[in-house]
C-alpha positions as CSV (number, residue, x, y, z in Angstrom):
1,M,1.1,-3.9,19.4
2,I,3.3,-6.2,16.8
3,D,2.4,-9.7,17.0
4,P,6.0,-11.0,15.5
5,A,4.0,-14.5,14.9
6,L,1.0,-12.2,12.9
7,D,2.5,-9.1,11.5
8,L,5.0,-8.1,9.6
9,T,6.7,-4.4,9.4
10,L,8.3,-2.1,7.2
11,H,10.1,1.1,8.2
12,R,11.5,4.0,6.0
13,V,12.5,7.7,6.2
14,I,10.9,8.9,3.1
15,R,12.4,12.4,1.9
16,A,9.5,14.3,1.3
17,P,6.9,15.8,3.2
18,R,3.9,13.7,4.3
19,E,1.3,15.9,2.0
20,R,3.1,14.6,-1.1
21,I,3.1,10.5,0.2
22,W,-0.5,10.9,1.0
23,D,-1.2,12.4,-2.6
24,A,0.6,9.4,-3.6
25,W,-1.7,6.8,-1.8
26,T,-4.6,8.7,-2.5
27,R,-4.7,10.2,-6.2
28,P,-5.1,7.4,-8.8
29,E,-2.9,8.7,-11.2
30,Q,0.0,8.7,-8.9
31,F,-0.9,5.4,-7.4
32,A,-0.8,3.7,-10.5
33,K,3.0,4.9,-10.9
34,W,4.1,2.8,-7.7
35,W,1.6,0.6,-6.7
36,T,2.7,-3.0,-8.1
37,P,7.0,-3.3,-8.3
38,A,8.3,-2.6,-11.9
39,P,8.0,-3.8,-14.6
40,T,4.6,-4.5,-13.7
41,V,2.1,-1.9,-14.8
42,T,-1.1,-1.1,-12.2
43,R,-4.5,0.6,-13.3
44,V,-6.4,1.9,-10.8
45,D,-10.2,1.2,-11.3
46,R,-11.3,2.8,-7.8
47,L,-9.3,4.8,-5.1
48,E,-11.8,6.2,-2.9
49,A,-9.7,7.0,0.2
50,R,-12.1,7.2,2.9
51,P,-13.2,5.2,5.2
52,G,-15.6,2.2,3.5
53,G,-14.1,3.6,0.6
54,A,-12.9,1.4,-2.3
55,I,-9.2,0.3,-3.5
56,V,-9.7,-1.9,-6.8
57,T,-6.4,-2.2,-8.9
58,R,-5.0,-4.4,-11.8
59,M,-2.0,-5.5,-12.8
60,S,-0.1,-6.5,-16.2
61,D,3.0,-7.8,-17.1
62,D,2.9,-6.7,-20.7
63,G,1.0,-3.2,-20.4
64,A,-1.5,-4.5,-22.6
65,T,-3.7,-7.5,-20.6
66,F,-5.0,-6.9,-17.2
67,V,-5.4,-9.2,-14.2
68,P,-7.3,-8.4,-11.1
69,H,-4.6,-7.4,-8.4
70,M,-6.2,-6.2,-5.2
71,D,-10.2,-5.5,-4.3
72,A,-10.3,-4.3,-0.6
73,V,-12.0,-1.5,1.4
74,F,-10.5,1.2,3.5
75,L,-11.1,1.0,7.2
76,V,-9.7,4.3,8.6
77,V,-8.5,7.2,6.7
78,K,-6.5,10.1,8.7
79,P,-5.4,12.7,5.9
80,H,-1.8,13.0,5.9
81,H,-1.1,10.5,9.3
82,R,-2.9,7.0,8.5
83,L,-4.3,4.5,6.5
84,V,-5.8,1.3,7.2
85,F,-7.4,-1.3,4.8
86,T,-8.2,-4.7,4.2
87,N,-9.1,-6.9,1.3
88,A,-10.6,-9.4,3.7
89,V,-13.7,-7.5,2.7
90,D,-13.8,-6.6,-1.1
91,S,-14.9,-3.2,-2.2
92,S,-18.8,-4.1,-2.5
93,W,-18.8,-5.3,1.4
94,R,-18.6,-8.6,1.2
95,P,-16.6,-11.6,2.9
96,A,-13.6,-12.2,0.3
97,R,-10.9,-14.9,0.1
98,P,-8.0,-12.7,-1.2
99,A,-5.1,-14.3,-3.0
100,P,-2.3,-15.0,-2.2
101,V,-3.5,-14.2,1.5
102,P,-6.2,-12.1,3.7
103,M,-4.6,-8.8,5.5
104,T,-5.3,-5.8,7.4
105,A,-2.7,-3.3,6.0
106,E,-1.7,0.2,8.2
107,I,0.1,3.2,6.7
108,T,1.7,5.7,9.1
109,L,3.4,8.8,8.2
110,T,4.9,10.8,10.8
111,E,7.0,13.8,10.6
112,H,10.9,13.5,10.7
113,S,13.2,16.0,10.5
114,D,14.3,14.2,7.0
115,G,11.1,14.0,5.8
116,T,8.8,11.5,6.7
117,E,8.7,8.1,9.0
118,Y,7.0,5.5,6.7
119,D,5.5,2.7,8.7
120,V,3.8,-0.1,7.3
121,V,2.1,-3.0,9.1
122,V,0.8,-5.7,7.9
123,R,-1.7,-7.5,10.1
124,H,-2.7,-11.7,9.4
125,G,-5.4,-13.3,10.8
126,N,-3.0,-16.5,11.7
127,P,0.4,-17.7,11.8
128,S,0.5,-19.4,8.2
129,D,-1.0,-16.5,6.5
130,C,1.9,-14.5,8.1
131,T,4.4,-17.1,7.0
132,R,3.1,-17.4,3.8
133,H,3.2,-13.8,2.7
134,S,6.8,-14.1,3.9
135,E,7.7,-16.3,2.0
136,L,6.4,-15.0,-0.9
137,G,8.7,-12.2,-0.8
138,F,6.8,-9.6,1.7
139,L,9.8,-7.4,2.4
140,D,11.2,-7.6,-1.5
141,G,7.5,-6.7,-2.5
142,W,6.3,-4.1,-0.2
143,G,9.9,-2.8,-0.4
144,S,10.4,-1.9,-4.0
145,V,7.0,-0.4,-4.1
146,T,8.1,1.7,-0.9
147,A,11.1,2.2,-2.8
148,A,9.0,3.3,-5.8
149,L,7.0,5.5,-3.7
150,A,9.6,7.5,-2.3
151,A,11.5,8.0,-5.9
152,L,8.1,9.4,-7.3
153,V,7.7,11.6,-4.0
154,E,11.1,12.3,-3.2
155,N,11.9,13.0,-7.0
156,V,8.6,15.8,-6.8
157,A,9.8,17.6,-3.8
158,A,13.4,18.1,-5.5
159,S,11.7,19.4,-8.9
160,H,9.5,21.7,-6.0
161,P,11.4,23.6,-3.5
């Protein structure tokens, strides 16, 4: 259930099969291509798509100096259907105080006549964290990386009929 005081959402139909989107989420070489908004570059240190597995990334604005971006853990992994991760627990399973806000993100992939329905729900522990995440540009940030994800998998789909 969505709580508008605590949750931010994004919905898009991506013109590619769920398997291609899943691969872009679970293969480090693909994930690095779309996870941060351009022109920022992503480096994937760990991507273990299993319950309890790590998702650790760094980012760079100049392509040379990388700084921590995300240190999180997967909670739910249902291949080709659903991923849930949180940054409120780090990859060593310790409570975390991530910047800018702690969150739990759920990605759901559903069959659609034009490809895949891609739904994101980002849950926050309190209204002020949700508001802060929204004000920091949730829709622009998650929207732009979702567009980059779509471009990646739709181009792959177009080149491999």
